[in-house]
N, C-alpha and C positions, 0 to 999 in steps of 0.2 A: 555218598561219594566223599572221598577224602578231600580236604581243602587244597592239597597240592595238585589234585586233578583239575582244579579250576582256580588257580592262584590269583588271577587278576580280579575276578569277581569277589573272592573272599577278602582280598586286600582292600578293595574299595568299599566293601561293606563292613569293614572293621577298622583297623588302626590307621589306614591311609585314606579315609573318606574325605579328608580335607584337601587331598591332592587331585580330586576329580569330582565327578558327578555320577549319580545313580538314580535309577527308577526301580520299581519292583522287579523288573525283568532284565535290565541291562545296566552296564556301568562303563565309564570311560575315564582314563586319566586326562587331566588337562593337556591339550595337544602340544603345549610348549614344554611339558615335562616328559611325556611318553606317548607314542602312538597307540599303545595297547588299550583295548577294550575287552569287556567280558560279558558273557551271557549267563543268566541264571541257569541252574541245573534244570534238566527236563527238556521237553521238546515243544513247548508252546511257541507257535509261529509268531506270536506278538512280540517275542524277544527281539526279533530282527527289526520290527517297526520301532521299538523303543531305542535300539542302538542307533538306527538311522536318525532318529530325533535328536539324540545326544550328539552325534557326530556332525550333523548338518549335511546339506546336499553336496555330493561330489567330494567328500573328505576321505582321506586314507586312514584305515583302522587296521591294527594288527590283532590277531586272535591266536590263542594257543589253547590246546585241549580238543576234546571231541565234541564239536558243536553241530555236526551234521552238515549237509550241503546248504549253502546260503540260498536265499531266493534268487530268482533269475534277474531281479532288478539290481542286485549287487554284482560288481565286477571283481573277479579274482585276478589280482595282479601278479602274485607270486606265492609259491608254497616252498617251505624249507623243512627238511627232515632234521630233527634234533633229538637230543637225549636229555631227560631230566635226571640229575644226579643229586643224591642226598648225603650229607655228612653226619649221620646219626651215631657214628662210632669213632669220630675223630678225637684223639687225645691231644690237647694243645701242649702238653708237656713232652710229647714224643720227640725222639731225636729228629733234628731238622727243623723243628718248630721255632728254634731260636738260633739261627745260623750266625756264628761268631765271625765268619769271614765276610758277611754281607755289609754293605755300606749303611748301617742302621742310623748313623747320624744324619743321613739325607732322607730318611723316611719321614714324610711330613703329612699332616692332615690337609685336606683340600676343601675349599669352600667357594662361595660365590665369587670372591675376588680372583680365583684361579680359573674361572670358566674359559676365558680366552685361550689359556695354555692347554686346558683340557680339550677344548674343541680342536686345537691344532694337532694334538696327539691323536685324537679320534680320526681326523682327516688322513693322517699318515698310516693308521693301522686298521680302521674300519672294524671295530669289535662288535658293532651292533648299534642300535639307535641311541644316540646321545645328543640332546638338544640343549637349548639355551637355559632351561630350568631343570634339567635332569638332576643336577647337583642337589636339588631339594629332597631327593630320596635320602641323602645323608650317608655318613659312614665312609666317605672317600678318603683314600690315602694315596700318596704318590712318592716317587723317587725322582729327585732332581740331580742333575750333574752339569756342572759348568753353567748354571742358570737355566738349563733346559729341562722341562718335564719329560722323562723318558719312560716312565712306567706308572700305571695306576690301576686301582680297582676300587669298587664301592658296593653299596647295597642298592636293592631295588624293591621288589615286591615283599610284603610282609603279611602273609596269611597267619592266622593265629599260631603262635608257638614256633614259627619259622621265619627266617629272613634269607632272601636271595642274594647271592654274590653276583655282581654284574660289572660290566664295563671293564673287563680285564684287558689291558692293552700294554704292549711293550714296543717301543720304537724299533723299527727294523734294524737300525745300526747298533742296537744294544741288546740283541737277543743272545740266548745261550749263555747267560751270566746268572741265571737263577733269580732274576728280578720279578718275573711273574709269580714265582713261588713265594717270594718274600711278601709282595703286596697282598696276595690271596690269603696267606697264613695270617697276616695282620688283621684283615677284615674278618676272617673266620674266628680268630681269637676274641674279637670284640663281640661277635654274635654269641659265642658260647659263654662268654662272661655274663651275658644277660640272661642265661638260662634258656636260650633258644637253639634250634637246630638249623644249621646252614644248609642251603640247597642252591643249585644253579642249573642253568641250561647251557648246553654246548651243541654246536652244529655237529651232526652225526659224522660228517666226513672229516672233521678236524681231529685227526688221531693224536696229534701232538698235544693239544690242549686236554684231550680226554686222558691221556697217559699222565699228564701233570696232575690233574684233579684226582685221579686214582692213587697216585703216589702220596698225596696229602691225606687221603682217607675217604674220599667220596666214592660212592658206588652208584651204578645205574639203577634208577628206580623204574623208569619206563621210557619208551620212545614217545616223542611228541611231534606234532606237526605245527609249524608256525604258518599262518595264512595271512597274507597282506591283501586287503580288499579296498575297493572304493565304494562308498555308499551311494545309493540311488541319487541321480540328479534329475529332478523333474524337468529341467530345461533341455 
């Protein structure tokens, strides 16, 4: 199985092991960083027992990939159809990768000190899970205007040879200005400069985002299902 078919598992058993915990059969990011967990490849039912141990009773865990149906002791809260897209043919020197008309002087790196502003932008745009320590994934850039953070993007999972682009968000009052393209291209350029391949996940119904990613050079690799579950609660 390719590592992109099980990116959480391979990220937490590789370069991002310090951001979570793992057993021989399951792994989970620290819950203040990301709600995602992963199961080892295969169909050993003990995988779910290990994940429940890592999560703790009654905790919410997100899964991606083909994991099979969970045991009845787990509660499925939500499923979401998505697409996994990969940018293995992006040319960072292509036209549009260095837009001269964009406010490049306002493109800034984001870190721990920016988390309150990042959380406010996430609350306005809801790009997906972004928590108090999500910034520890690194690679975040943003665009500020009049002291307000209005667009951002960053990195998330890092299975071997790949890095995921994530948390792409643009303030609703500042859309249709090419800001999402600008921050995504900046993150992608950093990934490619490291000799890695960028990939990302998009909600299957978000046609506007998918068109943007395709215009940058991403192509659909496979459909994915995101599943949000609650771990067993003995009480």
